[in-house]
N, CA and C atoms as a LAMMPS dump frame, in Angstrom:
ITEM: TIMESTEP
0
ITEM: NUMBER OF ATOMS
564
ITEM: BOX BOUNDS ff ff ff
-5.0000000000000000e+02 5.0000000000000000e+02
-5.0000000000000000e+02 5.0000000000000000e+02
-5.0000000000000000e+02 5.0000000000000000e+02
ITEM: ATOMS id mol type element x y z
1 1 1 N -123.757 384.806 -173.368
2 1 2 C -123.167 386.127 -173.291
3 1 3 C -122.468 386.283 -171.939
4 2 1 N -121.169 386.518 -171.967
5 2 2 C -120.42 386.647 -170.713
6 2 3 C -120.614 388.017 -170.065
7 3 1 N -120.423 388.031 -168.751
8 3 2 C -120.463 389.288 -168.011
9 3 3 C -119.104 389.969 -168.126
10 4 1 N -119.051 391.251 -167.814
11 4 2 C -117.821 392.042 -167.934
12 4 3 C -116.625 391.418 -167.203
13 5 1 N -116.768 390.849 -165.981
14 5 2 C -115.597 390.28 -165.307
15 5 3 C -114.996 389.064 -166.025
16 6 1 N -115.753 388.433 -166.908
17 6 2 C -115.28 387.243 -167.615
18 6 3 C -114.499 387.584 -168.878
19 7 1 N -114.513 388.839 -169.298
20 7 2 C -113.828 389.258 -170.519
21 7 3 C -112.349 389.469 -170.228
22 8 1 N -111.49 388.907 -171.09
23 8 2 C -110.037 388.989 -170.943
24 8 3 C -109.435 389.604 -172.209
25 9 1 N -108.205 390.144 -172.115
26 9 2 C -107.538 390.629 -173.329
27 9 3 C -107.414 389.51 -174.361
28 10 1 N -107.698 389.839 -175.617
29 10 2 C -107.66 388.842 -176.682
30 10 3 C -109.05 388.389 -177.101
31 11 1 N -110.062 388.583 -176.243
32 11 2 C -111.432 388.23 -176.62
33 11 3 C -111.932 389.211 -177.671
34 12 1 N -112.82 388.738 -178.524
35 12 2 C -113.42 389.585 -179.55
36 12 3 C -114.886 389.772 -179.18
37 13 1 N -115.273 391.025 -178.971
38 13 2 C -116.649 391.341 -178.593
39 13 3 C -117.287 392.222 -179.662
40 14 1 N -118.62 392.263 -179.63
41 14 2 C -119.361 393.065 -180.586
42 14 3 C -119.915 394.296 -179.875
43 15 1 N -119.55 395.47 -180.361
44 15 2 C -120.064 396.731 -179.832
45 15 3 C -120.673 397.503 -181.004
46 16 1 N -121.917 397.902 -180.869
47 16 2 C -122.623 398.638 -181.934
48 16 3 C -122.563 397.895 -183.264
49 17 1 N -122.618 396.571 -183.227
50 17 2 C -122.621 395.767 -184.445
51 17 3 C -121.27 395.552 -185.09
52 18 1 N -120.196 396.074 -184.505
53 18 2 C -118.854 395.941 -185.061
54 18 3 C -117.999 395.05 -184.154
55 19 1 N -117.103 394.234 -184.729
56 19 2 C -116.222 393.409 -183.887
57 19 3 C -115.032 394.221 -183.37
58 20 1 N -114.779 394.113 -182.077
59 20 2 C -113.654 394.777 -181.427
60 20 3 C -112.86 393.741 -180.652
61 21 1 N -111.552 393.891 -180.654
62 21 2 C -110.712 393.011 -179.851
63 21 3 C -110.344 393.734 -178.559
64 22 1 N -110.404 393.012 -177.456
65 22 2 C -110.091 393.59 -176.155
66 22 3 C -108.573 393.615 -176.005
67 23 1 N -108.003 394.795 -175.785
68 23 2 C -106.558 394.952 -175.627
69 23 3 C -106.14 395.002 -174.161
70 24 1 N -106.973 395.629 -173.33
71 24 2 C -106.586 395.826 -171.936
72 24 3 C -107.841 395.899 -171.073
73 25 1 N -107.759 395.33 -169.867
74 25 2 C -108.867 395.395 -168.918
75 25 3 C -108.313 395.898 -167.59
76 26 1 N -108.857 397.01 -167.1
77 26 2 C -108.489 397.553 -165.788
78 26 3 C -109.697 397.434 -164.879
79 27 1 N -109.454 396.922 -163.673
80 27 2 C -110.527 396.755 -162.7
81 27 3 C -110.422 397.855 -161.66
82 28 1 N -111.51 398.591 -161.469
83 28 2 C -111.56 399.673 -160.492
84 28 3 C -112.605 399.325 -159.436
85 29 1 N -112.135 399.1 -158.219
86 29 2 C -113.034 398.786 -157.108
87 29 3 C -113.196 400.024 -156.239
88 30 1 N -114.357 400.659 -156.288
89 30 2 C -114.562 401.864 -155.478
90 30 3 C -114.649 401.515 -153.994
91 31 1 N -114.25 402.446 -153.16
92 31 2 C -114.245 402.205 -151.722
93 31 3 C -115.584 402.56 -151.073
94 32 1 N -116.448 403.236 -151.779
95 32 2 C -117.747 403.626 -151.208
96 32 3 C -118.662 402.415 -151.081
97 33 1 N -119.414 402.396 -150.001
98 33 2 C -120.355 401.291 -149.802
99 33 3 C -121.431 401.317 -150.88
100 34 1 N -121.753 400.164 -151.375
101 34 2 C -122.814 400.067 -152.364
102 34 3 C -122.38 400.366 -153.785
103 35 1 N -121.183 400.855 -153.967
104 35 2 C -120.707 401.153 -155.322
105 35 3 C -120.288 399.849 -155.996
106 36 1 N -120.509 399.747 -157.285
107 36 2 C -120.159 398.517 -157.998
108 36 3 C -118.785 398.642 -158.645
109 37 1 N -118.149 397.499 -158.813
110 37 2 C -116.834 397.439 -159.444
111 37 3 C -116.967 397.796 -160.92
112 38 1 N -116.061 398.613 -161.427
113 38 2 C -116.064 399.007 -162.829
114 38 3 C -114.937 398.316 -163.579
115 39 1 N -115.223 397.916 -164.801
116 39 2 C -114.238 397.278 -165.668
117 39 3 C -114.008 398.194 -166.856
118 40 1 N -112.855 398.867 -166.848
119 40 2 C -112.52 399.778 -167.941
120 40 3 C -111.749 398.976 -168.983
121 41 1 N -112.26 398.948 -170.208
122 41 2 C -111.662 398.137 -171.266
123 41 3 C -111.219 399.009 -172.43
124 42 1 N -110.076 398.639 -172.993
125 42 2 C -109.562 399.303 -174.186
126 42 3 C -109.731 398.319 -175.341
127 43 1 N -110.385 398.776 -176.403
128 43 2 C -110.666 397.945 -177.568
129 43 3 C -109.977 398.506 -178.796
130 44 1 N -109.763 397.636 -179.789
131 44 2 C -109.338 398.064 -181.117
132 44 3 C -110.365 397.533 -182.108
133 45 1 N -110.85 398.412 -182.98
134 45 2 C -111.772 398.009 -184.033
135 45 3 C -111.006 397.118 -185.005
136 46 1 N -111.564 395.947 -185.343
137 46 2 C -110.87 395.02 -186.231
138 46 3 C -110.821 395.499 -187.669
139 47 1 N -111.721 396.402 -188.038
140 47 2 C -111.749 396.892 -189.408
141 47 3 C -110.873 398.131 -189.555
142 48 1 N -111.123 399.153 -188.73
143 48 2 C -110.414 400.422 -188.88
144 48 3 C -109.172 400.531 -187.995
145 49 1 N -108.994 399.596 -187.037
146 49 2 C -107.868 399.586 -186.083
147 49 3 C -107.922 400.761 -185.11
148 50 1 N -109.058 401.465 -185.047
149 50 2 C -109.193 402.588 -184.121
150 50 3 C -109.352 402.089 -182.695
151 51 1 N -108.86 402.909 -181.771
152 51 2 C -108.925 402.591 -180.348
153 51 3 C -110.231 403.107 -179.765
154 52 1 N -110.793 402.339 -178.822
155 52 2 C -112.033 402.745 -178.162
156 52 3 C -111.967 402.304 -176.703
157 53 1 N -112.413 403.165 -175.804
158 53 2 C -112.432 402.842 -174.383
159 53 3 C -113.862 402.871 -173.885
160 54 1 N -114.211 401.88 -173.075
161 54 2 C -115.549 401.792 -172.492
162 54 3 C -115.416 401.289 -171.066
163 55 1 N -116.386 401.644 -170.224
164 55 2 C -116.448 401.138 -168.851
165 55 3 C -117.741 400.359 -168.673
166 56 1 N -117.643 399.235 -167.963
167 56 2 C -118.799 398.38 -167.732
168 56 3 C -118.889 398.037 -166.257
169 57 1 N -120.119 397.859 -165.778
170 57 2 C -120.327 397.381 -164.414
171 57 3 C -120.208 395.857 -164.433
172 58 1 N -119.983 395.271 -163.277
173 58 2 C -119.757 393.832 -163.186
174 58 3 C -120.897 392.966 -163.649
175 59 1 N -122.13 393.468 -163.631
176 59 2 C -123.267 392.648 -164.03
177 59 3 C -123.701 392.89 -165.475
178 60 1 N -123.006 393.771 -166.205
179 60 2 C -123.349 394.034 -167.602
180 60 3 C -122.899 392.889 -168.496
181 61 1 N -123.741 392.562 -169.47
182 61 2 C -123.444 391.486 -170.41
183 61 3 C -122.854 392.061 -171.69
184 62 1 N -121.873 391.339 -172.242
185 62 2 C -121.268 391.719 -173.515
186 62 3 C -121.496 390.583 -174.505
187 63 1 N -121.566 390.916 -175.771
188 63 2 C -121.774 389.917 -176.811
189 63 3 C -120.432 389.56 -177.446
190 64 1 N -120.107 388.27 -177.433
191 64 2 C -118.884 387.827 -178.097
192 64 3 C -119.128 387.786 -179.603
193 65 1 N -118.162 388.256 -180.372
194 65 2 C -118.273 388.229 -181.829
195 65 3 C -117.985 386.813 -182.322
196 66 1 N -118.364 386.537 -183.548
197 66 2 C -118.142 385.218 -184.144
198 66 3 C -116.656 385.072 -184.473
199 67 1 N -115.932 384.423 -183.589
200 67 2 C -114.489 384.237 -183.772
201 67 3 C -114.139 382.78 -183.503
202 68 1 N -113.111 382.296 -184.174
203 68 2 C -112.629 380.927 -183.982
204 68 3 C -111.316 380.97 -183.226
205 69 1 N -111.11 379.999 -182.373
206 69 2 C -109.823 379.843 -181.7
207 69 3 C -109.073 378.718 -182.394
208 70 1 N -107.879 379.023 -182.9
209 70 2 C -107.074 378.049 -183.635
210 70 3 C -105.705 377.931 -182.978
211 71 1 N -105.127 376.749 -183.021
212 71 2 C -103.778 376.555 -182.503
213 71 3 C -102.793 377.036 -183.555
214 72 1 N -101.889 377.951 -183.145
215 72 2 C -100.916 378.505 -184.078
216 72 3 C -99.499 378.369 -183.511
217 73 1 N -98.542 378.468 -184.406
218 73 2 C -97.125 378.435 -184.047
219 73 3 C -96.489 379.733 -184.524
220 74 1 N -95.638 380.328 -183.661
221 74 2 C -94.931 381.544 -184.048
222 74 3 C -93.727 381.126 -184.871
223 75 1 N -93.618 381.634 -186.087
224 75 2 C -92.513 381.246 -186.958
225 75 3 C -91.33 382.198 -186.841
226 76 1 N -91.533 383.474 -187.188
227 76 2 C -90.417 384.421 -187.19
228 76 3 C -90.922 385.851 -187.29
229 77 1 N -89.991 386.779 -187.052
230 77 2 C -90.284 388.205 -187.217
231 77 3 C -89.566 388.699 -188.458
232 78 1 N -90.233 389.551 -189.219
233 78 2 C -89.635 390.177 -190.393
234 78 3 C -89.892 391.663 -190.266
235 79 1 N -88.929 392.36 -189.655
236 79 2 C -89.113 393.778 -189.384
237 79 3 C -90.177 393.966 -188.324
238 80 1 N -91.233 394.702 -188.676
239 80 2 C -92.325 394.993 -187.751
240 80 3 C -93.44 393.95 -187.837
241 81 1 N -93.343 393.014 -188.76
242 81 2 C -94.39 392.003 -188.951
243 81 3 C -93.933 390.656 -188.387
244 82 1 N -94.894 389.924 -187.815
245 82 2 C -94.619 388.637 -187.179
246 82 3 C -95.498 387.581 -187.834
247 83 1 N -94.881 386.457 -188.222
248 83 2 C -95.578 385.417 -188.961
249 83 3 C -95.953 384.251 -188.051
250 84 1 N -97.22 383.837 -188.148
251 84 2 C -97.753 382.71 -187.398
252 84 3 C -98.31 381.701 -188.387
253 85 1 N -98.247 380.403 -188.019
254 85 2 C -98.777 379.359 -188.89
255 85 3 C -99.864 378.584 -188.151
256 86 1 N -100.985 378.402 -188.816
257 86 2 C -102.069 377.569 -188.291
258 86 3 C -101.591 376.123 -188.383
259 87 1 N -101.552 375.412 -187.27
260 87 2 C -100.997 374.055 -187.278
261 87 3 C -101.947 373.041 -187.912
262 88 1 N -103.22 373.397 -188.112
263 88 2 C -104.162 372.466 -188.727
264 88 3 C -104.102 372.507 -190.251
265 89 1 N -104.121 373.708 -190.839
266 89 2 C -104.129 373.792 -192.298
267 89 3 C -102.867 374.455 -192.87
268 90 1 N -101.903 374.751 -192.012
269 90 2 C -100.601 375.333 -192.408
270 90 3 C -100.713 376.695 -193.082
271 91 1 N -101.841 377.378 -192.916
272 91 2 C -101.988 378.723 -193.453
273 91 3 C -101.146 379.679 -192.613
274 92 1 N -100.512 380.644 -193.276
275 92 2 C -99.681 381.61 -192.562
276 92 3 C -100.424 382.939 -192.437
277 93 1 N -100.304 383.519 -191.238
278 93 2 C -100.948 384.797 -190.942
279 93 3 C -99.886 385.738 -190.386
280 94 1 N -100.111 387.038 -190.573
281 94 2 C -99.158 388.021 -190.058
282 94 3 C -99.859 389.01 -189.136
283 95 1 N -99.137 389.406 -188.078
284 95 2 C -99.59 390.449 -187.169
285 95 3 C -98.455 391.444 -186.991
286 96 1 N -98.811 392.706 -186.794
287 96 2 C -97.778 393.717 -186.583
288 96 3 C -97.378 393.761 -185.113
289 97 1 N -96.266 394.413 -184.836
290 97 2 C -95.802 394.569 -183.457
291 97 3 C -96.82 395.32 -182.617
292 98 1 N -97.532 396.276 -183.235
293 98 2 C -98.562 397.019 -182.512
294 98 3 C -99.704 396.106 -182.082
295 99 1 N -100.048 395.131 -182.939
296 99 2 C -101.119 394.196 -182.609
297 99 3 C -100.727 393.293 -181.438
298 100 1 N -99.447 392.979 -181.331
299 100 2 C -98.972 392.047 -180.299
300 100 3 C -98.648 392.737 -178.983
301 101 1 N -98.205 393.985 -179.039
302 101 2 C -97.988 394.832 -177.87
303 101 3 C -97.219 394.129 -176.741
304 102 1 N -97.879 393.809 -175.626
305 102 2 C -97.218 393.236 -174.442
306 102 3 C -96.772 391.792 -174.627
307 103 1 N -97.206 391.125 -175.679
308 103 2 C -96.88 389.72 -175.881
309 103 3 C -95.512 389.509 -176.531
310 104 1 N -94.975 390.547 -177.159
311 104 2 C -93.716 390.413 -177.905
312 104 3 C -92.557 389.809 -177.106
313 105 1 N -92.31 390.232 -175.855
314 105 2 C -91.174 389.655 -175.134
315 105 3 C -91.291 388.146 -174.901
316 106 1 N -92.491 387.612 -174.92
317 106 2 C -92.686 386.182 -174.661
318 106 3 C -92.449 385.32 -175.892
319 107 1 N -92.535 385.898 -177.093
320 107 2 C -92.457 385.113 -178.325
321 107 3 C -91.022 384.754 -178.688
322 108 1 N -90.835 383.49 -179.081
323 108 2 C -89.546 382.994 -179.578
324 108 3 C -89.797 382.277 -180.894
325 109 1 N -88.827 382.33 -181.81
326 109 2 C -88.975 381.636 -183.091
327 109 3 C -89.289 380.165 -182.861
328 110 1 N -90.312 379.667 -183.572
329 110 2 C -90.702 378.266 -183.466
330 110 3 C -91.582 377.946 -182.269
331 111 1 N -92.007 378.959 -181.52
332 111 2 C -92.815 378.73 -180.314
333 111 3 C -94.161 378.113 -180.664
334 112 1 N -94.502 377.025 -179.956
335 112 2 C -95.763 376.322 -180.176
336 112 3 C -96.686 376.518 -178.982
337 113 1 N -97.926 376.068 -179.11
338 113 2 C -98.875 376.133 -178.005
339 113 3 C -99.608 377.45 -177.895
340 114 1 N -99.543 378.281 -178.915
341 114 2 C -100.249 379.556 -178.91
342 114 3 C -101.66 379.361 -179.451
343 115 1 N -102.588 380.193 -179.01
344 115 2 C -103.955 380.163 -179.51
345 115 3 C -104.189 381.424 -180.323
346 116 1 N -104.636 381.255 -181.554
347 116 2 C -104.919 382.392 -182.416
348 116 3 C -106.409 382.665 -182.466
349 117 1 N -106.779 383.939 -182.452
350 117 2 C -108.18 384.347 -182.584
351 117 3 C -108.381 384.743 -184.041
352 118 1 N -109.247 383.995 -184.749
353 118 2 C -109.468 384.207 -186.176
354 118 3 C -110.89 384.707 -186.399
355 119 1 N -111.008 385.858 -187.072
356 119 2 C -112.305 386.434 -187.43
357 119 3 C -112.307 386.611 -188.939
358 120 1 N -113.318 386.031 -189.603
359 120 2 C -113.427 386.111 -191.072
360 120 3 C -112.135 385.67 -191.753
361 121 1 N -111.562 384.551 -191.288
362 121 2 C -110.343 383.945 -191.858
363 121 3 C -109.108 384.829 -191.714
364 122 1 N -109.149 385.828 -190.824
365 122 2 C -108.003 386.702 -190.587
366 122 3 C -107.599 386.582 -189.119
367 123 1 N -106.318 386.33 -188.875
368 123 2 C -105.803 386.267 -187.514
369 123 3 C -105.774 387.686 -186.943
370 124 1 N -106.463 387.891 -185.811
371 124 2 C -106.546 389.236 -185.246
372 124 3 C -105.801 389.356 -183.921
373 125 1 N -105.553 388.231 -183.243
374 125 2 C -104.855 388.266 -181.954
375 125 3 C -104.359 386.874 -181.604
376 126 1 N -103.418 386.828 -180.662
377 126 2 C -102.981 385.545 -180.138
378 126 3 C -103.08 385.571 -178.623
379 127 1 N -103.194 384.383 -178.046
380 127 2 C -103.201 384.223 -176.596
381 127 3 C -102.045 383.305 -176.243
382 128 1 N -101.302 383.694 -175.214
383 128 2 C -100.17 382.889 -174.765
384 128 3 C -100.662 381.71 -173.943
385 129 1 N -99.845 380.642 -173.847
386 129 2 C -100.197 379.575 -172.922
387 129 3 C -100.109 380.085 -171.483
388 130 1 N -100.668 379.347 -170.54
389 130 2 C -100.673 379.755 -169.126
390 130 3 C -99.253 379.952 -168.603
391 131 1 N -98.333 379.089 -169.033
392 131 2 C -96.941 379.212 -168.573
393 131 3 C -95.99 378.887 -169.714
394 132 1 N -94.772 379.439 -169.627
395 132 2 C -93.724 379.161 -170.601
396 132 3 C -92.435 378.839 -169.854
397 133 1 N -91.531 378.145 -170.55
398 133 2 C -90.229 377.808 -169.978
399 133 3 C -89.192 378.746 -170.582
400 134 1 N -88.394 379.372 -169.718
401 134 2 C -87.34 380.296 -170.149
402 134 3 C -86.048 379.987 -169.414
403 135 1 N -84.922 380.371 -170.033
404 135 2 C -83.608 380.196 -169.431
405 135 3 C -83.175 381.508 -168.786
406 136 1 N -82.633 381.414 -167.585
407 136 2 C -82.16 382.604 -166.875
408 136 3 C -80.835 383.034 -167.482
409 137 1 N -80.782 384.268 -167.972
410 137 2 C -79.573 384.803 -168.592
411 137 3 C -78.669 385.491 -167.58
412 138 1 N -79.264 386.118 -166.563
413 138 2 C -78.456 386.831 -165.585
414 138 3 C -79.208 386.933 -164.267
415 139 1 N -78.507 386.67 -163.17
416 139 2 C -79.057 386.851 -161.829
417 139 3 C -77.896 386.853 -160.85
418 140 1 N -78.157 387.253 -159.624
419 140 2 C -77.116 387.243 -158.594
420 140 3 C -76.708 385.796 -158.331
421 141 1 N -75.476 385.573 -157.856
422 141 2 C -75.031 384.199 -157.582
423 141 3 C -75.944 383.519 -156.562
424 142 1 N -76.051 382.188 -156.704
425 142 2 C -76.864 381.404 -155.779
426 142 3 C -76.239 381.445 -154.394
427 143 1 N -77.072 381.452 -153.388
428 143 2 C -76.582 381.476 -152.011
429 143 3 C -76.652 380.072 -151.451
430 144 1 N -75.523 379.581 -150.978
431 144 2 C -75.455 378.23 -150.438
432 144 3 C -76.329 378.138 -149.186
433 145 1 N -77.133 377.107 -149.129
434 145 2 C -77.999 376.904 -147.979
435 145 3 C -79.301 377.68 -148.041
436 146 1 N -79.587 378.332 -149.162
437 146 2 C -80.837 379.087 -149.293
438 146 3 C -82.002 378.113 -149.37
439 147 1 N -83.077 378.431 -148.716
440 147 2 C -84.25 377.549 -148.732
441 147 3 C -85.28 378.09 -149.717
442 148 1 N -86.256 377.256 -150.03
443 148 2 C -87.275 377.647 -151.007
444 148 3 C -88.167 378.755 -150.474
445 149 1 N -88.276 378.888 -149.165
446 149 2 C -89.155 379.919 -148.608
447 149 3 C -88.403 381.199 -148.248
448 150 1 N -87.155 381.268 -148.634
449 150 2 C -86.345 382.446 -148.307
450 150 3 C -86.665 383.609 -149.247
451 151 1 N -85.84 384.612 -149.226
452 151 2 C -86.033 385.814 -150.046
453 151 3 C -85.88 385.508 -151.535
454 152 1 N -86.351 386.458 -152.33
455 152 2 C -86.238 386.35 -153.785
456 152 3 C -85.202 387.33 -154.305
457 153 1 N -84.79 387.115 -155.548
458 153 2 C -83.857 388.01 -156.23
459 153 3 C -84.325 388.161 -157.668
460 154 1 N -83.992 389.278 -158.339
461 154 2 C -84.414 389.449 -159.733
462 154 3 C -83.576 388.585 -160.668
463 155 1 N -84.239 388.072 -161.717
464 155 2 C -83.558 387.275 -162.735
465 155 3 C -83.958 387.809 -164.102
466 156 1 N -82.961 387.996 -164.975
467 156 2 C -83.189 388.506 -166.325
468 156 3 C -83.405 387.326 -167.27
469 157 1 N -84.535 387.352 -167.995
470 157 2 C -84.85 386.294 -168.947
471 157 3 C -84.61 386.747 -170.388
472 158 1 N -84.12 387.954 -170.572
473 158 2 C -83.889 388.486 -171.91
474 158 3 C -85.139 389.121 -172.479
475 159 1 N -84.986 389.89 -173.546
476 159 2 C -86.077 390.56 -174.252
477 159 3 C -86.915 391.449 -173.341
478 160 1 N -86.286 391.973 -172.281
479 160 2 C -86.982 392.888 -171.391
480 160 3 C -87.788 392.215 -170.297
481 161 1 N -87.705 390.903 -170.182
482 161 2 C -88.445 390.185 -169.139
483 161 3 C -87.574 389.972 -167.916
484 162 1 N -88.121 390.269 -166.759
485 162 2 C -87.433 390.065 -165.495
486 162 3 C -88.449 389.534 -164.491
487 163 1 N -88.073 388.495 -163.742
488 163 2 C -88.965 387.929 -162.719
489 163 3 C -88.185 387.748 -161.425
490 164 1 N -88.92 387.656 -160.333
491 164 2 C -88.321 387.379 -159.033
492 164 3 C -88.239 385.861 -158.865
493 165 1 N -87.053 385.363 -158.514
494 165 2 C -86.848 383.923 -158.324
495 165 3 C -86.248 383.675 -156.941
496 166 1 N -86.38 382.45 -156.403
497 166 2 C -85.752 382.131 -155.121
498 166 3 C -84.223 382.236 -155.218
499 167 1 N -83.572 382.444 -154.081
500 167 2 C -82.127 382.664 -154.056
501 167 3 C -81.301 381.485 -154.545
502 168 1 N -81.845 380.259 -154.508
503 168 2 C -81.068 379.082 -154.908
504 168 3 C -80.993 378.897 -156.426
505 169 1 N -81.733 379.681 -157.21
506 169 2 C -81.724 379.579 -158.675
507 169 3 C -80.449 380.224 -159.223
508 170 1 N -79.848 379.568 -160.248
509 170 2 C -78.586 380.035 -160.829
510 170 3 C -78.758 380.425 -162.295
511 171 1 N -77.757 381.126 -162.825
512 171 2 C -77.725 381.494 -164.236
513 171 3 C -77.675 380.21 -165.076
514 172 1 N -78.44 380.177 -166.17
515 172 2 C -78.456 379.025 -167.057
516 172 3 C -79.562 378.026 -166.742
517 173 1 N -80.191 378.143 -165.591
518 173 2 C -81.275 377.215 -165.245
519 173 3 C -82.524 377.569 -166.038
520 174 1 N -83.331 376.547 -166.332
521 174 2 C -84.596 376.75 -167.03
522 174 3 C -85.714 376.755 -165.999
523 175 1 N -86.558 377.784 -166.09
524 175 2 C -87.651 377.927 -165.127
525 175 3 C -88.976 378.061 -165.858
526 176 1 N -90.06 377.759 -165.16
527 176 2 C -91.412 377.925 -165.685
528 176 3 C -91.962 379.229 -165.107
529 177 1 N -92.49 380.087 -166.01
530 177 2 C -92.995 381.404 -165.621
531 177 3 C -94.462 381.527 -166.033
532 178 1 N -95.305 382.047 -165.136
533 178 2 C -96.703 382.307 -165.436
534 178 3 C -96.755 383.551 -166.328
535 179 1 N -97.396 383.446 -167.498
536 179 2 C -97.398 384.551 -168.454
537 179 3 C -98.347 385.675 -168.061
538 180 1 N -99.373 385.397 -167.268
539 180 2 C -100.297 386.458 -166.85
540 180 3 C -99.722 387.282 -165.704
541 181 1 N -99.246 386.596 -164.657
542 181 2 C -98.754 387.303 -163.476
543 181 3 C -97.268 387.649 -163.577
544 182 1 N -96.585 387.054 -164.566
545 182 2 C -95.136 387.236 -164.74
546 182 3 C -94.374 386.837 -163.484
547 183 1 N -94.785 385.707 -162.884
548 183 2 C -94.149 385.226 -161.667
549 183 3 C -93.546 383.843 -161.869
550 184 1 N -92.456 383.587 -161.138
551 184 2 C -91.788 382.29 -161.128
552 184 3 C -92.744 381.229 -160.608
553 185 1 N -92.8 380.076 -161.297
554 185 2 C -93.647 378.976 -160.842
555 185 3 C -92.803 377.821 -160.284
556 186 1 N -91.789 377.381 -161.078
557 186 2 C -90.973 376.256 -160.662
558 186 3 C -89.776 376.124 -161.604
559 187 1 N -88.885 375.204 -161.246
560 187 2 C -87.825 374.837 -162.181
561 187 3 C -88.46 373.997 -163.277
562 188 1 N -87.898 374.063 -164.475
563 188 2 C -88.445 373.295 -165.587
564 188 3 C -87.753 371.958 -165.722
């Protein structure tokens, strides 16, 4: 049983005997001496899709629900529904845009390397890989003689994604971006 700080968005936990998927985790560190860090989590019930918010202290234990992690591939979007394929048995699963929320800008047709969370043979969530490769669609012109430790500039990756990149990066270059921090890692 993991402690509250070990729980991440996409994990499936059991609360009051029901499986809930973690949608968001906010960490609140109080400034008072002796106060413990609080982890405010937003859950969605896997059965009723209702939202639930709970706060946990750092030493509280949570029970993980019986869920399988499967490797899936993003196939395509059809309106508000998004189709994923299990790469082991080729079964297709669908998730709505609401279920994917913040992950939508990262998804591209045919994207591989995704992890699907499956509960009772139903795909309930996906997890992105640690990093993805994207092409820069728009940024300020490269500055001649710019060093790697110099200032950064914003770069548009499309679909609402924007990251800060070093000044020597140009339009059309492929870069590796950390999906959690949304920060530039390196050229691809």
